[in-house]
C-alpha positions as CSV (number, residue, x, y, z in Angstrom):
1,M,0.0,0.0,0.0
2,I,2.8,2.4,0.7
3,P,4.1,2.6,-2.9
4,L,0.5,3.3,-4.0
5,V,0.0,6.0,-1.5
6,L,3.4,7.6,-2.4
7,G,2.5,7.7,-6.1
8,C,4.2,4.8,-7.8
9,K,3.9,4.8,-11.5
10,Q,3.0,1.2,-11.9
11,A,1.6,-1.6,-9.7
12,V,0.9,-5.2,-10.4
13,L,-1.7,-7.0,-8.3
14,V,-1.7,-10.8,-8.6
15,G,-4.8,-12.6,-7.6
16,D,-8.4,-13.1,-8.5
17,H,-11.1,-10.7,-7.4
18,Q,-13.8,-13.2,-8.2
19,Q,-12.5,-15.8,-5.7
20,L,-12.2,-15.8,-1.9
21,G,-12.3,-12.2,-0.6
22,P,-10.9,-10.8,2.6
23,V,-12.0,-12.5,5.8
24,I,-13.1,-9.7,8.2
25,M,-14.1,-10.7,11.7
26,N,-14.5,-7.3,13.1
27,K,-17.9,-5.7,12.4
28,K,-16.6,-2.2,12.6
29,A,-13.9,-2.9,10.1
30,A,-16.5,-4.6,7.8
31,R,-18.8,-1.5,8.0
32,A,-15.7,0.7,7.2
33,G,-15.5,-1.2,3.8
34,L,-12.5,-3.5,4.6
35,C,-14.6,-6.5,3.5
36,Q,-13.8,-5.4,-0.1
37,S,-10.3,-6.1,-1.5
38,L,-8.2,-3.5,-3.2
39,F,-8.4,-5.6,-6.3
40,E,-12.2,-5.5,-6.2
41,R,-12.2,-1.7,-5.7
42,L,-10.0,-1.2,-8.7
43,V,-12.3,-3.3,-10.9
44,I,-15.3,-1.4,-9.7
45,L,-13.5,1.8,-10.6
46,G,-13.1,0.5,-14.2
47,I,-9.6,-0.9,-14.2
48,R,-9.8,-4.0,-16.3
49,P,-7.9,-7.0,-15.0
50,I,-5.9,-9.3,-17.3
51,R,-6.8,-12.9,-16.6
52,L,-4.9,-16.0,-17.5
53,Q,-7.1,-18.2,-19.7
54,V,-5.7,-21.6,-19.2
55,Q,-5.6,-23.6,-15.9
56,Y,-3.2,-26.5,-15.2
57,R,-3.9,-27.3,-11.5
58,M,-7.3,-28.9,-11.5
59,H,-8.7,-32.0,-13.2
60,P,-10.9,-30.8,-16.1
61,C,-14.0,-32.2,-14.4
62,L,-13.3,-30.0,-11.3
63,S,-12.5,-26.8,-13.2
64,E,-15.9,-26.9,-14.9
65,F,-17.6,-25.3,-11.9
66,P,-15.3,-22.3,-11.4
67,S,-15.2,-21.8,-15.2
68,N,-19.0,-21.6,-15.4
69,M,-19.6,-19.9,-12.1
70,F,-17.0,-17.1,-12.3
71,Y,-15.8,-16.9,-15.9
72,E,-18.7,-17.4,-18.2
73,G,-17.4,-20.8,-19.2
74,S,-14.2,-19.3,-20.7
75,L,-11.6,-21.1,-18.6
76,Q,-9.6,-23.5,-20.6
77,N,-7.8,-26.6,-19.4
78,G,-4.1,-27.1,-20.0
79,V,-4.3,-30.7,-18.9
80,T,-6.6,-33.5,-20.1
81,T,-8.4,-36.1,-18.1
82,Q,-5.7,-38.6,-19.2
83,D,-2.9,-36.3,-18.0
84,R,-4.5,-36.3,-14.5
85,L,-4.7,-40.1,-14.1
86,K,-2.2,-41.2,-11.5
87,K,-0.4,-44.4,-12.5
88,N,1.3,-46.8,-10.1
89,V,-0.4,-45.4,-7.0
90,D,-1.0,-48.0,-4.3
91,F,-4.3,-46.6,-3.1
92,P,-7.7,-48.2,-3.6
93,W,-9.4,-45.2,-5.4
94,P,-13.2,-45.9,-5.2
95,A,-14.1,-44.7,-8.7
96,P,-11.1,-44.2,-11.0
97,E,-13.1,-42.1,-13.5
98,T,-14.2,-39.6,-10.7
99,P,-11.4,-37.1,-9.8
100,M,-12.5,-36.7,-6.1
101,F,-14.1,-38.4,-3.2
102,F,-14.6,-37.8,0.5
103,H,-12.7,-39.9,3.0
104,S,-14.0,-40.0,6.6
105,N,-11.2,-39.9,9.1
106,L,-12.1,-40.7,12.7
107,G,-10.5,-38.4,15.2
108,Q,-11.1,-35.7,17.7
109,E,-12.2,-32.2,16.5
110,E,-11.1,-29.1,18.3
111,I,-11.8,-25.5,17.9
112,S,-9.0,-23.3,16.6
113,S,-7.3,-20.7,18.8
114,S,-9.3,-18.0,16.9
115,G,-12.5,-19.8,17.9
116,T,-13.9,-19.6,14.3
117,S,-13.1,-23.0,12.8
118,Y,-12.5,-26.6,13.6
119,L,-9.3,-28.6,13.4
């Protein structure tokens, strides 16, 4: 923020204003507008972000949701379903054609030190 306040000639913000925003736990701070990121504010002011078009991290099946929900279906996959298959993995994957599943792990839950989430 200091370079911006002091009048830098260029700034590059890296992130995604359409994904997870700031987590504000103080109601006074939220009312003061801190629940909106700097990136979001600049977009609202008309500064157009440049977005990467190809994603490589997710299985194509998983990237379908964010592509449709946030990017009007324009997100492209840099990997194929075949690229994401893990070979020689000694794990009894329940449905090899499905890229995710939920595994129940028995253990004790505890509340985090902030008191806002479970561990």
